LUMVOGU-558993 format. One record per residue (C-alpha): residue in three letters; y, z, x. Coordinates in steps of 0.1 Angstrom, whole numbers, padded with zeros to 4 digits, always signed. Example, Ala and Ser with C-alpha at 12.3 -4.5 7.8 and 13.67 -1.06 7.14 Angstrom:
BEGIN
ALA-0045+0078+0123;SER-0011+0071+0137;
This chain:
BEGIN
MET+1009+0915+0585;VAL+0981+0904+0600;ASN+0969+0923+0631;GLU+0932+0910+0638;THR+0944+0892+0670;LYS+0965+0895+0700;TYR+0997+0886+0708;ILE+1009+0902+0735;ASN+1002+0915+0768;CYS+1021+0944+0789;ARG+1018+0960+0817;ILE+1041+0988+0836;THR+1050+0987+0871;PRO+1046+1007+0892;PRO+1021+1024+0874;GLU+1029+1057+0888;ILE+1063+1081+0886;GLU+1074+1107+0904;VAL+1078+1143+0890;ALA+1109+1162+0887;ARG+1133+1131+0910;PRO+1161+1126+0890;ASP+1164+1088+0894;GLY+1131+1078+0885;GLY+1124+1045+0866;PHE+1093+1018+0859;ASP+1091+0981+0842;VAL+1077+0973+0814;GLU+1070+0932+0812;ILE+1055+0920+0779;THR+1039+0882+0777;ALA+1034+0863+0752;LEU+1002+0847+0744;CYS+1016+0828+0719;ASP+1051+0812+0709;LEU+1067+0840+0690;PHE+1097+0838+0666;PHE+1121+0864+0666;ASP+1150+0850+0642;GLY+1150+0868+0609;THR+1146+0901+0590;THR+1110+0917+0583;PRO+1115+0915+0546;ASP+1093+0950+0544;MET+1109+0969+0572;GLY+1137+0955+0566;TYR+1153+0950+0605;ASP+1155+0924+0628;TYR+1122+0912+0644;CYS+1121+0924+0677;LEU+1100+0939+0709;SER+1097+0979+0703;VAL+1093+1006+0734;ILE+1089+1043+0727;VAL+1084+1066+0757;PRO+1077+1108+0743;TYR+1103+1131+0756;GLY+1101+1170+0761;GLU+1087+1194+0784;LYS+1047+1185+0776;PRO+1027+1168+0802;GLU+1020+1140+0780;ASP+1061+1137+0782;LEU+1081+1118+0804;THR+1119+1134+0803;VAL+1136+1160+0791;TYR+1174+1146+0795;ASP+1165+1122+0766;LYS+1202+1107+0769;ASP+1202+1099+0803;ILE+1173+1073+0801;GLN+1185+1036+0803;LEU+1168+1002+0792;THR+1182+0971+0801;ALA+1169+0933+0792;PRO+1180+0902+0807;ALA+1212+0891+0797;THR+1202+0865+0767;TRP+1183+0894+0751;SER+1200+0921+0731;ILE+1194+0960+0727;ASP+1199+0981+0698;LYS+1211+1015+0703;PRO+1180+1038+0712;HIS+1168+1056+0683;PHE+1161+1095+0693;GLU+1132+1108+0665;ASP+1104+1131+0665;ASN+1105+1140+0704;ARG+1106+1101+0712;ILE+1133+1077+0723;CYS+1125+1041+0705;TRP+1147+1008+0718;HIS+1146+0978+0698;VAL+1147+0944+0717;SER+1156+0906+0704;ASN+1171+0875+0714;GLY+1175+0862+0682;GLY+1152+0832+0695;LYS+1113+0830+0706;LEU+1094+0843+0739;ALA+1073+0814+0744;LYS+1033+0812+0751;GLY+1034+0825+0787;GLU+1066+0835+0791;THR+1074+0873+0804;LEU+1102+0893+0796;THR+1103+0922+0818;LEU+1122+0956+0805;ASN+1138+0978+0828;ILE+1137+1014+0822;ARG+1158+1036+0847;GLN+1176+1066+0846;ILE+1145+1091+0842;VAL+1147+1129+0845;CYS+1109+1130+0849;ASN+1098+1167+0836;GLU+1080+1188+0861;MET+1047+1190+0841;PRO+1022+1161+0856;GLY+1001+1147+0833;ASP+0995+1111+0813;VAL+1022+1093+0793;THR+1018+1071+0768;VAL+1042+1042+0766;MET+1040+1021+0728;VAL+1053+0983+0729;SER+1052+0969+0697;CYS+1062+0936+0685;PHE+1075+0926+0652;ALA+1079+0886+0652;LEU+1071+0853+0636;VAL+1042+0833+0643;ARG+1046+0790+0632;THR+1017+0770+0625;GLY+1035+0735+0610;ASN+1055+0746+0580;GLU+1040+0780+0579;ALA+1055+0810+0595;VAL+1035+0844+0594;CYS+1046+0876+0602;ILE+1026+0895+0628;GLN+1030+0932+0646;ASP+1008+0937+0679;VAL+1010+0970+0695;CYS+0999+0976+0736;SER+0993+1015+0749;LEU+1010+1017+0784;SER+0996+1048+0803;LEU+1021+1062+0831;CYS+1011+1090+0856;LYS+1032+1116+0866;THR+1025+1128+0898;PHE+1041+1147+0927;ARG+1046+1125+0959;PRO+1018+1137+0982;LEU+1032+1158+1015;ILE+1013+1157+1051;ILE+1013+1193+1065;ASP+0996+1192+1094;PHE+0969+1168+1115;SER+0955+1167+1143;ALA+0926+1151+1164;ARG+0908+1163+1195;CYS+0875+1150+1212;VAL+0845+1171+1208;ASP+0833+1182+1242;GLY+0793+1170+1252;ASN+0796+1134+1241;VAL+0769+1111+1246;THR+0776+1078+1254;ASP+0747+1064+1275;MET+0711+1068+1265;ASP+0689+1080+1291;THR+0650+1073+1280;GLU+0637+1100+1310;GLY+0619+1135+1302;PHE+0609+1122+1262;THR+0572+1132+1262;SER+0561+1139+1227;PRO+0554+1109+1196;GLU+0585+1129+1180;GLN+0613+1122+1207;LEU+0599+1087+1210;ARG+0605+1075+1176;ALA+0634+1093+1172;LEU+0646+1063+1200;CYS+0667+1034+1186;THR+0644+1000+1180;SER+0656+0966+1180;ALA+0637+0931+1161;VAL+0626+0911+1188;ILE+0629+0872+1180;ILE+0603+0847+1193;ARG+0620+0817+1203;PRO+0607+0784+1212;TYR+0597+0775+1251;GLY+0626+0769+1271;VAL+0653+0779+1244;ASP+0672+0805+1260;PRO+0677+0836+1244;PRO+0717+0849+1233;SER+0731+0870+1256;PRO+0722+0908+1242;PRO+0759+0921+1226;THR+0780+0946+1241;PRO+0770+0978+1228;VAL+0803+0997+1214;LYS+0807+1031+1230;MET+0809+1058+1207;LYS+0825+1094+1210;ASP+0828+1121+1184;VAL+0860+1137+1178;MET+0872+1163+1156;VAL+0901+1163+1133;SER+0918+1189+1114;TRP+0938+1184+1083;GLN+0966+1201+1060;THR+0982+1186+1027;CYS+0997+1187+0992;HIS+0990+1170+0962;ALA+0968+1141+0983;ALA+0944+1127+0957;VAL+0933+1102+0986;LEU+0932+1107+1025;GLU+0921+1078+1043;LEU+0921+1075+1083;SER+0929+1046+1107;HIS+0892+1048+1121;GLY+0866+1074+1104;GLY+0867+1066+1066;THR+0877+1091+1043;LEU+0888+1128+1038;SER+0889+1152+1008;GLY+0900+1186+1001;ASP+0939+1196+1007;LYS+0925+1216+1037;GLY+0897+1214+1062;MET+0880+1203+1098;GLN+0857+1173+1099;LYS+0841+1157+1128;ILE+0840+1122+1131;THR+0828+1089+1152;VAL+0851+1067+1168;PRO+0851+1036+1195;GLU+0856+1053+1231;ASN+0889+1033+1233;VAL+0906+1051+1206;SER+0934+1066+1215;ASP+0950+1081+1183;ILE+0942+1083+1147;GLU+0967+1081+1117;LEU+0963+1096+1084;THR+0975+1086+1058;ALA+0980+1103+1021;TYR+0978+1088+0987;SER+0990+1095+0954;PRO+0963+1093+0928;GLN+0975+1051+0920;LYS+0984+1051+0955;THR+1022+1041+0946;PHE+1034+1070+0969;SER+1019+1078+1002;ASP+1029+1099+1031;LYS+1014+1089+1072;ARG+1010+1107+1100;LYS+0993+1100+1137;ALA+0976+1123+1160;SER+0965+1114+1195;ILE+0930+1121+1205;
């Protein structure tokens, strides 16, 4: 076997699967980095050249499903799939077309009807390639393995979200009454641009009036919290003051799963 070179690139989409959902699924995309031939039988292993997909099953965080007999793998019509093998708490499929996967070509395998177990965690999906690589009149048996990570996570939920203006917002600056150097230094300053004689200066930009808004929230299973105005939040529950343009009348909160595959949204009027 020749193992020094990569022969396939693999990707899982989406990168997350929902915990405890009875009909989960994901796709495995396998791209050939050179012409790979599957017309033959491995002399040392005794089975046809093929692509293999392996997933763990059980009740641990690193396992995918507890109902191993329900899970299904499908492939394009020109590819055949052997019956899955169940051993050592792993499910393994062998996929082959008896021909080749051309350089740059992508094979997409669909894994469906996954009853994901109830333990959040990262699952390792293994993709193996046993094939022939031909150079001139010679053929070399190769093996390549890709290790892919699939995150099991709960769908985020926004339980409560509200927003209100903070009393005492100051939108116009009044300079009367500043008497100390500290107060003068606290004022905003702007650079003076010197222009040649006779050149009209540009009109000063219209200042954007801002207002302070207090937002409060409560979420569950959210890894990332993003506001449509005012940045981000952290924590499952809290209250925070943010600054937004004065003309903003509502704010939307979006709660994401770790990889942003799943989300929940809620809008609050100010």
